[in-house]
MINUDO-512557 format. One record per residue (C-alpha): z, y, x. Coordinates in steps of 0.05 Angstrom, whole numbers, plus 32768, in hexadecimal, padded with zeros to 4 digits. Each point is the difference from the previous one (the first is absolute). Layout:
# residues N
ZYX ...
//
This chain:
# residues 544
7F767BD67A28 8043800B8021 800080188048 804C80058009 803C7FD97FE8 804A80117FFE 802D7FC9801B 804A80007FF2 80257FFB8043 8047800F7FE9 80227FFF7FBC 803B80318001 80377FFE7FCC 7FF07FB87FEE 80367FCF7FEB 800D7FC67FD2 7FE480087FB9 7FE080428013 7FC37FF27FD4 802180037FBB 802180447FFA 803C7FFF7FD2 80127FB67FF0 80087FF07FB6 80027FB57FFB 80027FC2802D 7FF87FB57FF9 80007FC5802F 7FD07FC58000 801B7FBB7FEA 80017FE78048 80208041801A 7FC7800C8031 7FE680407FDE 801D803E7FE0 7FD9802D7FD2 801380497FF8 7FE680307FCB 800380498014 7FEE80457FE8 7FE58041801C 800380447FDF 7FBF80227FEF 7FEA80208042 801080497FF5 803380358012 800C80447FE2 7FC680208025 7FCC7FC88000 7FE57FC47FDA 7FD47FCB8021 7FFE7FCD7FC8 7FB8800B7FE6 7FD57FC28004 7FC07FE97FDF 80087FC87FCE 80147FC98001 804080198020 80267FC58020 804280257FFE 8034800F8035 80367FCA7FF6 80047FC3802C 801B7FB97FFC 80017FD5803F 80107FB98015 80277FF38041 80147FC48029 804C7FFC7FFC 80047FE68047 7FE5803D8024 7FF180307FC6 7FB680038010 7FD7801E7FC8 7FCD7FCB7FE9 7FE380207FC2 7FFF80467FE3 7FEA80127FB9 7FF680477FE7 800C800C7FB6 7FF680387FCF 80467FF77FE3 80417FEE8024 80177FB88003 80367FEB7FCE 80027FB5800A 7FE97FCB8033 7FFF7FB47FFA 7FE67FCB8030 7FDF7FC57FDF 802C7FC18007 7FC97FD4801F 7FC08029800B 7FF580368035 800280377FCC 802A803E7FF4 800380217FBB 8009804C8003 801480277FC2 7FF5804B8003 800380397FCF 8021803F7FE6 8004802E7FC4 7FCC80378003 803280337FE6 7FDF800C7FBE 7FE57FC37FDD 7FED7FC08025 80237FCB802A 7FCB7FEC8032 7FFE7FCF8039 7FE27FC0801B 80107FB7800B 7FE37FEE8044 7FF97FBD8021 7FFD8000804D 7FE27FC28020 802A7FF5803F 7FCA7FD4801F 7FC880337FFC 802280447FF3 7FD5800A7FC2 802080237FC4 7FED7FF87FB7 8016802D7FC5 800E7FD07FC7 800B802B7FC2 7FC480147FD6 802080447FF2 803580278027 80487FF07FEE 8041800E8024 801D7FBF801B 804C80028008 80167FB98010 7FDF7FBF8019 801A7FB98005 7FDB7FBF800E 80217FCD7FD2 7FD77FC7801D 7FBD7FFB8025 7FD9800F7FC1 802D80307FDA 800B804A800F 803580257FD8 7FF5804B7FF8 8024803C7FE7 7FCE80387FF2 800780457FE4 7FE480117FBC 7FB9801D8005 801480467FE7 8037802A7FE0 7FEA7FF07FB9 80107FB6800A 804A800F8009 8005800C7FB5 7FE37FBB7FF4 80297FD88032 803F802B8006 7FFC7FFB804D 7FD180108039 80037FB9801D 7FDB7FC37FE8 80067FB9801C 7FCE7FC78001 7FED7FC18027 7FBB7FEE8017 7FEE7FB78010 7FC17FF28027 7FE77FCC8031 7FCF802E8024 802C80328024 7FDE7FEC8041 7FBD80127FE1 801580437FE2 7FCB80337FEC 8003804A7FF1 8018800F7FB9 800A7FB77FEC 8041800E7FDB 7FF3801F7FBB 804380157FE3 80267FF37FD5 801B7FBA800E 80337FFE7FC8 8026803C801A 804680097FE4 8031803A8005 802C7FFC803D 804380218007 7FFE8009804C 7FDC8042800E 801C80058047 7FD480178039 80047FF2804A 803C8012802A 7FE8801F8042 80467FFE801C 80017FB47FFB 7FBC7FFA8021 8016802E8038 803F7FD7800B 7FD77FC08007 7FD280208033 803A801E8027 80237FBC8003 7FC17FDE8019 7FF880338037 80497FFE8014 7FFD7FB48006 7FC780088032 802080398027 7FCE80337FE5 800B80457FE3 7FDF80127FBE 7FF0804A7FFA 7FD480117FC5 7FCA80338011 7FCB80227FD5 7FCB80367FFF 7FF0801D8044 7FE580427FE7 7FF480208044 7FF27FEB8047 7FF4802B803D 7FF17FEC8048 801C8024803D 7FDD800C8041 802D7FCE8025 7FED7FC77FD1 803C80037FD2 7FF47FFA7FB5 802680267FCB 80077FE87FB8 801F801B7FBF 800F7FD17FC7 80307FEF7FC9 8048800B8018 7FE780198043 7FF2804A800D 7FE27FEE8044 80017FC68031 7FE37FF98046 7FE07FC0801D 7FF87FF5804A 7FBA7FF6801C 80017FB88017 80397FDA7FDF 80187FF17FBA 803C802E8009 8010803C7FD6 80198037802F 802480267FCA 800280097FB5 801780397FD3 80157FE47FBC 7FFB80257FBE 80187FF47FB9 7FB9800A7FE7 7FBB7FF5801C 7FDE801D803D 7FBE801D7FE5 7FE0802C8035 8005800B804B 7FE8803A802B 80047FFD804B 80078046801B 7FD88018803D 801C7FE58041 80137FBE7FE1 804B800A8007 8012800D7FB7 7FEB7FE57FBD 800B80157FB8 800B7FCB7FCB 7FFD800E7FB6 802E7FD47FD6 800A7FF97FB6 80337FDA7FD6 7FEA7FD97FC3 800680247FBD 80347FEB7FCC 7FF57FF87FB6 803680197FD0 800180177FB8 7FB57FF87FF8 7FEA8028803D 7FF57FF7804B 8025802A8032 7FF18005804A 80258015803D 7FDF8034802D 7FD87FE9803D 802180008044 7FDD80128042 80207FE1803D 7FF1801A8046 80067FC78032 7FFF7FFE804C 7FCE7FCB8016 80237FEF8041 803D7FE07FE0 7FF980087FB4 803680367FFC 7FFF80287FC0 7FFB80498014 7FFE801F7FBB 80007FEC7FB7 7FE4802E7FCC 80097FF27FB6 7FC880247FDB 800880227FBD 7FD37FCD7FDE 7FD07FC7800D 7FCB80148034 7FC87FE6802B 7FF380158048 7FBF801D8019 7FF2800F804A 7FCB801A802F 7FEE7FEE8047 802980378022 80417FE87FE0 800680327FC7 80157FDE7FC0 800F800E7FB8 80217FE27FC3 7FDE7FFC7FBC 802C7FFA7FC2 7FEA7FC57FD6 802E800C7FC5 7FF680487FEB 7FC480187FD8 7FF7803A8030 7FF47FD0803A 8024802A8034 7FEA7FF78049 803580148033 7FEA800E8047 802F7FE98038 800080238043 80027FDC8043 804C80078002 80057FDB7FBE 8013803D7FD7 7FE380047FBA 7FD4803D7FFB 7FCF801E7FCE 7FEA7FDE7FC0 7FC07FFE7FD9 7FF07FE27FBB 7FC87FCD7FFB 800B7FE57FBA 801A7FBE7FE6 7FFE7FC1802C 7FFC7FB87FE9 80017FC1802A 7FBE7FE57FE5 7FD5803E800B 801A802E8037 80147FD5803B 7FD68018803B 801D7FED8044 7FCE80128037 80137FED8047 7FF1802F803B 7FE980387FD1 7FF98046801E 801B801D7FBF 80347FEF7FCC 7FD27FDE7FCE 80137FF37FB7 7FDF7FF57FBD 800480357FCA 7FE87FF87FB8 7FE2803A7FDB 8011801A7FBB 802F7FE27FCD 7FF37FB88016 80147FFC8049 7FE97FB78007 7FB880167FF3 7FD080298029 80287FF8803F 7FEF80258040 80147FF48047 8026803E8015 801F80178042 804380248001 8004802E803C 804280018025 8028802A8005 7FDC80327FD1 7FFA7FCF7FC5 7FB980167FF1 7FDC7FCA7FD7 7FB77FF48011 7FD47FD77FD2 7FD47FD5802D 7FD87FD07FD4 80047FD87FBF 801A7FB98006 7FC47FE97FD6 7FC18008802A 7FCF7FE87FCB 7FF880377FCD 7FD17FD67FD5 80367FCA7FF9 803780337FF3 80347FCA8009 804B80047FFE 80137FEA8046 80447FE9801B 801880168044 80147FD18038 800D7FF7804A 7FD3801A8037 7FF7801B8046 7FDD803A8023 7FD17FF3803A 7FCF8028802A 7FC97FD5801F 7FB680058010 7FF2800B7FB6 802F803C7FFF 8044800D7FE0 800F7FD87FC1 80357FE47FD3 7FFB7FB67FEE 80287FF27FC2 800A7FC97FCC 800480087FB5 7FE77FE47FBE 7FD980167FC3 80277FFF7FBF 7FE87FD77FC5 80237FF37FBE 7FF77FB5800A 802580018042 7FE47FFB8046 7FB87FE77FFB 7FDE7FDA8039 7FE280338030 802B803A7FE7 802F7FFD803C 7FE38023803D 8007801A8047 7FD8803F800D 7FF28029803D 7FFD804B7FF0 7FE98037802E 803A802F8010 800E80337FE5 7FC480017FD1 80097FBB7FE0 7FB77FE78000 7FFF7FB47FFC 7FE57FDF803F 800A7FB87FEA 80247FDA7FC9 801A7FB98002 80117FE27FBB 80327FC87FF3 801D7FD67FC8 80498011800C 802B803C8013 800980128049 804880028017 7FFA801A8048 7FCD801E802F 7FFC80158049 7FCA80128032 7FF57FFC804A 7FC5801C8028 7FCD7FD17FE2 801B7FDB7FC3 802380097FBD 80337FCB7FEE 800F7FF77FB6 80327FD27FDE 7FF97FEE7FB7 80337FE67FCD 7FD67FC17FF9 80177FEB8045 7FBE80148021 7FF780268041 7FBD80248009 7FE780208041 7FCA80367FF8 7FD980248035 801980487FFD 7FBC8020800C 7FD97FDF7FC7 80317FD37FD8 7FDE7FBF8014 802E7FC37FF6 80177FE58044 80347FCF7FE7 801A7FE57FBE 80377FCC7FF6 803B7FE97FD8 8041800B8024 80257FBF8009 80437FED801F 80097FB6800D 7FC57FF37FD2 801D80277FC5 7FE680427FE5 802780408008 7FF880447FDF 7FFD803B8031 802180417FEA 7FFC80278041 7FD780018040 7FFD80268041 7FD67FFC803F 802E7FEA8038 7FD9800D8040 7FBF7FE28019 7FE77FCA7FD1 80437FF77FDD 801A800A7FBA 804580007FE1 80007FEB7FB6 803B80037FD0 80007FCF7FC5 801A7FFC7FB9 80307FC88014 8021802A8037 7FDF7FE6803E 7FDD80288037 7FC27FE1801F 7FED80108048 7FB67FF38003 7FCB80008036 7FB6800F7FF2 7FD27FCC801C 7FB480028005 7FE07FC47FDF 7FC97FDA8024 7FBA800C7FE4 7FE77FCA7FD1 7FD37FCC801F 
//
């Protein structure tokens, strides 16, 4: 039973079409009253972290949405496993056909044909088996013309193309059921193998916004949020190293742009300076990926002035402790070099911790008294990981406790986000993670655990269906966001659930990527679609 609820008081960074990420395709209803937009999001990960693990069935990350053309209000939002390639409003019925899909990179062309009922918001997947849908056209109220991809690579030899066309005539589109279309329907080779043109979709959106005197600024992936003592909220996201939002208005006080993505933020003691870690997207050439080194930007929090910019030698993640000491861990070299940084910002001594990978070794613990990291043992650094403390400035490495607390299970655990606290139950680290399984993330294999510090004994464990993306603590509670869109509030002392809810903005689900306590009974939450939610915690009345 929930005791508390988070209520969204302000939505920062919102704007027209903010729900859909990168637009790929648009279409307008026959009467011009509605516009549908199919969008896409990247898999939620950066070079130091992946938060995409979910139990099956995985609904996916991509979104299509339907808006009123008059005021651009979002009426419906559909999340899909594959990106949208085609949209078509039915000529007479309140229905929208959505064609999704993509090549899996090695064999199959998978996707769905969805039918969204605009009177109820219900969505039905029509194809019996997954197929990439590339084009859609209603020829009349009963006939839908399709261009689909071939099922798999082997079929290209048979058809001489990857595109097949067909028409489907039915009189029951308003009574659609799951899997009612069993292909093929006389599919014939089709010469047009073209995909969507995101530039065209973006131009349509920009024109709509311009006509209404609105600015369209695409935003995605708020990977870090931090709250300042005066109520301001900091956020790092795609194309923004750091931005600062004022406490009571919708205004952004300042913004520091970047060519890449803002991934991490550390506010140094005193609250006058912050460090932002940024990373550009890798490029693929001649059969291999290449990456630019990470950049650490030192920013004054009064006015957003950049005080220093440091390009590192490689891709790194930041680790910090409560007194302001921080370090950089190399994520690209097998040696896994950790470089200590002194209070003046000068790179100091180094220590080797072994290879790092974004699935296993991410371990970001807020308020920690030590620089805490994960280190694998032996020839397989992703296995048998221990929580270790790197002493600064001496670089001595102290093994504290194994990440896996259940020796009988002997599981391969993934690291995650967390926080240090010291309450009536004593000093502890509360951290999220997951148990590896070859079949993927199984229900109950994601967890939040409280561990005595520095010995690591488990004090309580909360299990979940999906991966935690962010965690913070205050004096009494642990706040955890999950990639399913759920927010869970746990009592810090014993892990009892105090609140559990789906995060909604204007009635539509959002995916939280970052979270921070923002003063008494307040949370700041950064989302996959680039918004920052300013939330208040409210006690619910007891049930009658």
